[in-house]
C-alpha positions in Angstrom: -19.4 65.9 17.1 -21.9 64.4 14.6 -19.1 64.6 11.9 -16.7 62.6 14.1 -19.3 60.0 14.9 -20.1 59.7 11.2 -16.4 59.3 10.4 -16.0 56.6 13.0 -19.0 54.7 11.7 -17.8 55.0 8.1 -14.3 53.7 9.0 -15.8 50.9 11.1 -18.1 49.9 8.2 -15.2 50.0 5.7 -13.0 47.9 8.0 -15.8 45.3 8.5 -16.4 45.0 4.8 -12.6 44.6 4.1 -12.5 41.8 6.6 -15.5 40.1 5.2 -14.3 40.4 1.6 -10.7 39.3 2.3 -11.5 36.5 4.8 -9.5 33.3 4.3 -11.0 30.4 2.4 -10.0 26.9 3.0 -9.4 24.9 -0.2 -8.5 21.7 1.6 -10.9 18.8 1.2 -13.6 18.5 3.8 -14.3 15.2 5.5 -17.5 14.2 7.1 -16.1 11.8 9.5 -12.7 11.3 11.3 -11.5 7.7 11.4 -8.6 6.2 13.3 -6.9 2.9 13.8 -4.9 1.8 16.8 -2.0 -0.7 16.5 -0.3 -2.1 19.5 3.3 -3.3 19.0 5.5 -5.1 21.5 9.2 -5.2 20.9 10.8 -8.1 22.7 14.4 -7.8 23.8 15.6 -9.9 20.9 14.0 -7.8 18.2 16.2 -4.8 18.8 19.0 -4.5 16.2 22.2 -2.7 17.4 23.7 -0.1 15.0 27.3 -0.2 16.1 28.3 2.7 13.8 25.7 5.2 15.1 25.1 3.7 18.6 21.4 3.0 18.7 18.9 0.2 18.6 16.1 -0.1 16.1 13.2 -2.4 15.4 11.2 -2.2 12.2 7.7 -3.6 11.8 5.3 -3.7 8.8 2.5 -1.2 9.2 0.0 -2.6 6.6 -2.7 -0.1 7.9 -0.7 2.9 6.8 -1.8 4.1 3.3 -0.4 6.9 1.3 -3.5 8.9 2.0 -3.0 8.5 5.8 0.7 9.3 5.5 0.1 12.4 3.4 -3.2 13.8 4.7 -3.7 12.2 8.0 -1.6 11.7 11.2 0.6 8.9 12.5 1.3 9.1 16.2 3.6 6.9 18.3 3.3 6.2 22.1 5.4 4.4 24.6 3.5 2.2 27.1 4.8 2.2 30.7 2.0 -0.3 31.6 -1.7 -1.0 30.8 -2.8 2.3 32.4 0.0 4.7 31.5 1.5 5.9 28.2 3.3 8.9 26.8 3.8 10.4 23.3 7.1 9.6 21.5 9.8 10.7 21.8 10.1 9.6 25.4 13.2 10.8 27.1 14.3 9.6 30.6 17.6 10.3 32.5 19.3 7.8 34.8 22.2 7.4 37.1 23.8 3.9 37.0 26.0 4.5 40.1 29.0 5.8 38.1 27.6 8.0 35.4 24.5 9.8 34.2 22.9 8.9 30.8 19.7 9.6 29.0 17.6 7.0 27.2 15.4 8.0 24.3 12.6 6.1 22.6 11.4 7.4 19.3 9.9 6.2 16.0 9.5 7.1 12.4 7.1 6.0 9.7 7.9 5.1 6.1 5.3 4.8 3.3 5.8 1.9 0.9 4.7 -1.6 0.0 4.5 -2.5 2.8 4.6 0.7 4.9 6.7 0.4 8.1 7.2 1.9 11.5 10.7 1.8 13.1 11.2 2.3 16.8 14.5 3.5 18.1 16.2 3.2 21.5 19.3 5.4 22.0 21.4 6.2 25.0 23.1 9.6 25.3 26.5 7.8 25.9 25.9 5.7 22.7 26.5 2.5 24.7 24.6 -0.7 24.2 22.9 -2.9 26.8 24.0 -6.4 27.6 20.3 -7.2 26.9 18.2 -4.4 25.6 14.8 -3.9 27.4 11.5 -5.1 25.9 9.2 -2.3 25.2 5.5 -1.8 24.3 4.3 0.9 21.8 1.1 2.1 20.3 0.7 3.6 16.9 -2.5 5.7 16.2 -3.4 6.5 12.6 -5.9 9.2 12.1 -7.5 10.3 8.8 
């Protein structure tokens, strides 16, 4: 019995040492403080550009706050605002019935680093149709680094 107990203790000690010696190291830079910036962007109805070939709307805005460091090592998040007290992360997908057919509307965005950096918002319907007048929309971009 003493031999079994001794073997269990030895195996446990060897296993613990193996975990301690082979533990992961993090070579990524450490930051003392997280920073963020919030940019609110309203897209009026007239700012949407219709892409007739691919069937979606887009609206591009300069995003001077986006640096290469934030783009590479930080985070850029987009939100769709319903109103002053409600928002959701992009992409935002909502299905509708217009009385004759069902379709899904999707808001999304992408970020491009450059001089200046930009954010492009997209509005696409599942049936690839356009609006007579596209809706105005409010977005929020959150940059974290």
